[in-house]
Backbone as CSV, one residue per row, in Angstrom:
resi,resn,N_x,N_y,N_z,CA_x,CA_y,CA_z,C_x,C_y,C_z
1,MET,26.871,-28.640,-86.948,25.987,-28.032,-85.973,26.810,-27.527,-84.784
2,ASP,26.540,-26.329,-84.356,27.263,-25.729,-83.244,26.633,-26.210,-81.941
3,THR,27.386,-26.932,-81.107,26.849,-27.465,-79.847,27.382,-26.728,-78.631
4,ARG,28.020,-25.575,-78.845,28.496,-24.807,-77.693,27.328,-24.267,-76.900
5,MET,27.552,-24.083,-75.613,26.514,-23.585,-74.716,26.158,-22.156,-75.094
6,PRO,24.865,-21.844,-75.262,24.476,-20.465,-75.530,24.724,-19.599,-74.307
7,HIS,24.621,-18.295,-74.447,24.878,-17.378,-73.338,23.809,-17.428,-72.267
8,SER,22.666,-17.985,-72.562,21.628,-18.150,-71.549,21.154,-19.600,-71.571
9,PHE,20.587,-20.027,-70.464,20.114,-21.392,-70.379,18.878,-21.564,-71.255
10,PRO,18.642,-22.766,-71.772,17.457,-22.986,-72.599,16.187,-22.812,-71.784
11,ALA,15.135,-22.329,-72.434,13.866,-22.102,-71.756,13.101,-23.404,-71.563
12,THR,13.488,-24.453,-72.244,12.798,-25.734,-72.134,13.464,-26.598,-71.075
13,PRO,12.723,-27.538,-70.485,13.338,-28.427,-69.509,14.426,-29.274,-70.169
14,ILE,15.385,-29.698,-69.375,16.501,-30.483,-69.904,15.993,-31.725,-70.639
15,SER,14.933,-32.345,-70.134,14.424,-33.558,-70.760,13.890,-33.300,-72.169
16,ALA,13.573,-32.045,-72.487,13.024,-31.722,-73.797,14.096,-31.289,-74.798
17,ILE,15.352,-31.228,-74.372,16.431,-30.829,-75.274,16.722,-31.988,-76.222
18,PRO,16.829,-31.718,-77.510,17.101,-32.796,-78.459,18.389,-33.535,-78.119
19,ALA,18.437,-34.801,-78.468,19.598,-35.641,-78.157,20.883,-35.057,-78.720
20,ALA,20.825,-34.416,-79.888,22.026,-33.836,-80.501,22.619,-32.730,-79.631
21,ALA,21.791,-32.090,-78.823,22.275,-31.002,-77.979,22.612,-31.476,-76.568
22,SER,22.417,-32.754,-76.272,22.596,-33.241,-74.905,24.052,-33.263,-74.455
23,ASN,24.997,-33.037,-75.361,26.401,-33.011,-74.957,26.871,-31.605,-74.617
24,TRP,25.962,-30.660,-74.433,26.334,-29.310,-74.030,27.025,-29.358,-72.688
25,ARG,27.959,-28.505,-72.501,28.647,-28.368,-71.212,28.320,-26.983,-70.668
26,PHE,27.937,-26.938,-69.398,27.688,-25.648,-68.770,29.026,-25.028,-68.432
27,ARG,29.201,-23.794,-68.796,30.464,-23.115,-68.513,30.177,-21.697,-68.063
28,TYR,31.077,-21.167,-67.280,30.931,-19.807,-66.802,31.212,-18.849,-67.943
29,THR,30.283,-17.956,-68.200,30.429,-17.025,-69.320,30.775,-15.616,-68.865
30,GLY,30.848,-15.398,-67.565,31.086,-14.048,-67.071,29.795,-13.253,-66.952
31,ASN,28.682,-13.838,-67.351,27.397,-13.156,-67.307,26.472,-13.725,-66.246
32,MET,26.986,-14.555,-65.342,26.164,-15.159,-64.307,25.736,-14.072,-63.308
33,PRO,24.512,-14.162,-62.775,24.063,-13.155,-61.817,24.828,-13.251,-60.506
34,GLN,25.002,-12.133,-59.845,25.658,-12.098,-58.547,24.670,-12.577,-57.479
35,THR,25.181,-13.116,-56.402,24.305,-13.672,-55.375,23.845,-12.631,-54.365
36,GLY,24.509,-11.505,-54.266,24.120,-10.491,-53.296,24.594,-10.843,-51.903
37,THR,24.138,-10.092,-50.934,24.534,-10.338,-49.553,23.482,-11.198,-48.861
38,PHE,23.863,-11.710,-47.713,22.980,-12.557,-46.919,22.721,-11.867,-45.585
39,ASP,21.895,-10.857,-45.582,21.649,-10.117,-44.355,20.706,-10.841,-43.397
40,ARG,20.142,-11.958,-43.806,19.268,-12.743,-42.930,19.920,-14.031,-42.448
41,ILE,21.111,-14.328,-42.927,21.823,-15.535,-42.512,22.851,-15.121,-41.462
42,THR,22.783,-15.742,-40.288,23.697,-15.393,-39.198,24.367,-16.647,-38.648
43,PHE,25.547,-16.420,-38.089,26.298,-17.475,-37.395,26.559,-16.995,-35.981
44,GLU,26.242,-17.819,-35.003,26.573,-17.523,-33.616,27.098,-18.813,-33.002
45,PRO,28.330,-18.802,-32.498,28.923,-20.033,-31.963,28.075,-20.713,-30.887
46,ALA,27.361,-19.944,-30.074,26.582,-20.512,-28.973,25.159,-20.906,-29.385
47,LYS,24.807,-20.709,-30.635,23.446,-21.002,-31.073,23.474,-22.040,-32.189
48,CYS,22.753,-23.125,-32.012,22.631,-24.195,-33.022,23.993,-24.709,-33.462
49,GLY,24.920,-24.783,-32.520,26.240,-25.317,-32.819,27.039,-24.494,-33.817
50,GLY,26.709,-23.202,-33.943,27.435,-22.335,-34.865,27.018,-22.509,-36.319
51,LYS,25.948,-23.258,-36.560,25.477,-23.467,-37.929,24.756,-22.210,-38.424
52,PRO,24.686,-22.010,-39.731,23.994,-20.827,-40.254,22.510,-20.865,-39.904
53,CYS,22.033,-19.762,-39.363,20.639,-19.641,-38.925,19.950,-18.499,-39.666
54,ILE,18.644,-18.457,-39.527,17.838,-17.399,-40.126,17.621,-16.305,-39.091
55,ARG,18.094,-15.118,-39.404,17.899,-13.899,-38.608,18.167,-14.080,-37.120
56,GLY,19.183,-14.854,-36.774,19.563,-15.017,-35.375,18.626,-15.890,-34.567
57,MET,17.623,-16.454,-35.213,16.686,-17.332,-34.505,17.262,-18.743,-34.441
58,ARG,16.637,-19.582,-33.683,17.098,-20.964,-33.554,16.460,-21.864,-34.613
59,ILE,16.540,-21.422,-35.845,16.120,-22.258,-36.967,17.221,-22.162,-38.017
60,THR,17.792,-23.303,-38.343,18.944,-23.321,-39.244,18.507,-23.186,-40.701
61,VAL,19.447,-22.764,-41.507,19.223,-22.693,-42.949,18.874,-24.087,-43.461
62,ARG,19.572,-25.081,-42.944,19.278,-26.464,-43.366,17.826,-26.825,-43.097
63,ARG,17.307,-26.462,-41.922,15.911,-26.777,-41.585,14.961,-26.076,-42.547
64,VAL,15.246,-24.827,-42.897,14.396,-24.110,-43.853,14.418,-24.812,-45.207
65,LEU,15.589,-25.272,-45.631,15.680,-26.007,-46.891,14.885,-27.310,-46.813
66,GLU,14.963,-28.001,-45.682,14.190,-29.231,-45.500,12.689,-28.952,-45.563
67,LEU,12.276,-27.823,-44.987,10.861,-27.455,-45.034,10.413,-27.189,-46.472
68,LEU,11.267,-26.526,-47.235,10.940,-26.245,-48.638,10.767,-27.537,-49.433
69,VAL,11.524,-28.557,-49.069,11.401,-29.847,-49.747,10.154,-30.592,-49.266
70,ALA,9.883,-30.542,-47.975,8.811,-31.347,-47.384,7.406,-30.793,-47.636
71,TYR,7.285,-29.478,-47.701,5.971,-28.868,-47.872,5.742,-28.539,-49.350
72,PRO,4.585,-28.901,-49.879,4.338,-28.627,-51.290,4.151,-27.137,-51.591
73,HIS,3.690,-26.356,-50.616,3.445,-24.928,-50.835,4.033,-24.112,-49.691
74,ARG,4.611,-22.999,-50.021,5.204,-22.139,-48.979,4.160,-21.628,-48.002
75,GLU,2.942,-21.453,-48.453,1.877,-21.002,-47.558,1.683,-21.988,-46.402
76,ASP,1.861,-23.277,-46.701,1.739,-24.298,-45.658,2.866,-24.174,-44.632
77,ILE,4.054,-23.841,-45.095,5.178,-23.640,-44.174,4.864,-22.467,-43.256
78,LEU,4.372,-21.383,-43.843,4.108,-20.174,-43.066,3.002,-20.381,-42.035
79,LYS,2.092,-21.317,-42.268,1.061,-21.635,-41.269,1.694,-22.267,-40.041
80,ASP,2.653,-23.176,-40.271,3.309,-23.866,-39.161,4.484,-23.086,-38.577
81,TYR,5.076,-22.207,-39.375,6.236,-21.409,-38.959,5.971,-19.945,-39.304
82,PRO,5.049,-19.295,-38.582,4.636,-17.933,-38.951,5.737,-16.880,-38.822
83,PHE,6.807,-17.185,-38.125,7.895,-16.225,-37.960,8.801,-16.162,-39.183
84,LEU,8.674,-17.115,-40.106,9.471,-17.082,-41.333,8.829,-16.144,-42.344
85,GLU,9.664,-15.596,-43.214,9.205,-14.677,-44.255,9.726,-15.148,-45.607
86,GLU,9.109,-14.682,-46.664,9.484,-15.085,-48.019,10.975,-14.852,-48.287
87,GLU,11.510,-13.745,-47.841,12.932,-13.460,-48.082,13.828,-14.458,-47.350
88,ASP,13.355,-15.031,-46.241,14.116,-16.079,-45.556,14.281,-17.288,-46.474
89,PHE,13.212,-17.652,-47.183,13.280,-18.771,-48.127,14.263,-18.461,-49.251
90,GLN,14.154,-17.255,-49.788,15.018,-16.878,-50.908,16.489,-16.902,-50.511
91,GLN,16.809,-16.340,-49.353,18.206,-16.316,-48.941,18.712,-17.709,-48.581
92,ALA,17.866,-18.545,-48.011,18.285,-19.919,-47.708,18.629,-20.657,-48.996
93,LEU,17.818,-20.494,-50.020,18.092,-21.135,-51.310,19.352,-20.579,-51.957
94,ARG,19.518,-19.248,-51.928,20.730,-18.643,-52.498,21.964,-19.083,-51.737
95,TYR,21.861,-19.146,-50.400,22.983,-19.578,-49.575,23.383,-21.014,-49.940
96,ALA,22.388,-21.877,-50.092,22.671,-23.265,-50.471,23.367,-23.318,-51.823
97,ALA,22.929,-22.497,-52.742,23.524,-22.496,-54.081,24.983,-22.066,-54.053
98,VAL,25.309,-21.022,-53.311,26.696,-20.552,-53.318,27.600,-21.409,-52.456
99,THR,27.065,-22.054,-51.428,27.929,-22.880,-50.583,28.291,-24.200,-51.238
100,VAL,27.617,-24.554,-52.295,28.005,-25.764,-53.032,29.455,-25.629,-53.480
101,ASP,29.860,-24.433,-53.840,31.237,-24.172,-54.266,32.029,-23.383,-53.228
102,ASP,31.489,-23.246,-52.015,32.159,-22.532,-50.922,32.563,-21.119,-51.319
103,GLU,31.632,-20.367,-51.907,31.901,-18.987,-52.305,31.042,-18.029,-51.495
104,VAL,30.978,-18.208,-50.199,30.102,-17.410,-49.358,30.797,-16.123,-48.937
105,SER,30.079,-15.018,-49.075,30.567,-13.727,-48.590,29.363,-12.891,-48.193
106,GLY,29.584,-11.872,-47.395,28.508,-10.988,-47.003,27.573,-11.573,-45.959
107,ILE,28.070,-12.467,-45.103,27.241,-13.080,-44.062,27.551,-12.414,-42.731
108,ASN,26.508,-12.183,-41.941,26.677,-11.576,-40.622,27.221,-12.606,-39.651
109,ARG,28.424,-12.379,-39.153,29.002,-13.267,-38.138,28.990,-12.549,-36.798
110,VAL,28.391,-13.207,-35.805,28.292,-12.620,-34.481,29.348,-13.294,-33.613
111,ALA,30.133,-12.498,-32.917,31.207,-13.047,-32.088,30.698,-13.650,-30.813
């Protein structure tokens, strides 16, 4: 049986993968999607201790990620934080994903 990783991830949850396939290793195939730019993530040394923020506001990417974890629905976040937009959530999640491996590029840095 061939247990090499297919070119795309399985459509089923990991818990539903048969035990024989559980030794798959995720590997870079050269077909991974690009992350794009982060035009809503900004750094300003004098704001929030220079941490990455959303659109120059005083709300950090970390706080947006915490909100995504704490609130069951994004609509609830938007009720309490009406200045946030759907693309802010998307870029915060993408930023978190790429910074796991410190591969960040295309971020607006303000001097």
